[in-house]
C-alpha positions in Angstrom: -23.2 24.4 -48.0 -23.7 22.6 -45.5 -20.3 21.6 -44.0 -21.6 18.1 -44.8 -19.7 15.8 -47.4 -21.3 14.5 -50.0 -21.0 11.1 -50.4 -22.2 10.3 -53.5 -25.0 12.2 -56.5 -27.7 10.6 -58.0 -28.7 12.5 -61.6 -32.1 12.1 -61.8 -32.8 14.3 -64.8 -35.6 13.6 -66.8 -37.0 11.5 -64.7 -41.1 11.9 -63.9 -42.7 12.0 -60.5 -42.4 9.4 -58.1 -39.0 7.9 -60.1 -36.7 11.0 -58.5 -37.8 9.9 -54.8 -38.3 5.6 -55.9 -34.1 6.3 -56.3 -33.1 8.3 -54.1 -34.7 5.7 -52.0 -32.3 2.9 -52.3 -29.2 4.9 -52.9 -29.7 6.1 -49.7 -30.0 3.1 -47.7 -26.3 2.3 -49.7 -24.9 5.3 -47.7 -23.9 4.9 -44.0 -25.7 7.2 -41.3 -24.8 10.8 -41.8 -23.3 10.7 -44.9 -25.8 12.7 -47.6 -26.5 12.3 -51.3 -27.2 15.1 -53.9 -29.6 14.1 -55.7 -30.1 16.4 -59.1 -33.3 16.4 -61.2 -35.6 18.5 -63.1 -39.1 17.5 -62.4 -40.7 20.4 -60.3 -42.8 18.2 -58.6 -39.7 16.7 -56.8 -39.5 19.7 -54.7 -43.0 18.6 -53.1 -42.0 14.8 -53.3 -38.8 15.4 -51.1 -40.7 17.5 -48.5 -42.8 14.8 -48.0 -39.9 12.3 -48.0 -38.0 13.6 -45.8 -41.2 13.1 -43.6 -42.0 10.0 -44.0 -39.0 8.6 -43.3 -36.3 10.8 -40.7 -34.0 11.5 -43.4 -33.2 15.4 -43.6 -32.9 17.6 -46.5 -30.9 19.9 -45.6 -31.0 22.3 -48.7 -32.3 22.7 -52.1 -31.4 24.6 -54.8 -32.7 25.2 -58.9 -31.3 26.5 -61.9 -31.5 26.2 -65.1 -34.2 23.5 -64.7 -32.1 21.3 -62.4 -32.9 21.2 -59.0 -29.9 20.4 -56.5 -31.3 17.8 -53.6 -28.6 17.3 -50.5 -30.4 14.7 -48.6 -28.4 13.2 -45.2 -29.8 9.4 -44.0 -30.8 10.1 -40.4 -30.8 5.8 -40.0 
């Protein structure tokens, strides 16, 4: 863990691309700058989507992992 406090968890399991990123974009707007959101997804395409998302938005993908088909992403709001 990065030491960043997780403000909320967004459960996107069962959703296909691009829905997880769309939901993340809406949810992260409700967080203060510097706060992090945890997103859970089952779509393997979410890994590439999140890497592109951080390049486009400036928000930071702090870490990601996969366990039993569930991907866990930790994204920090940058602005």
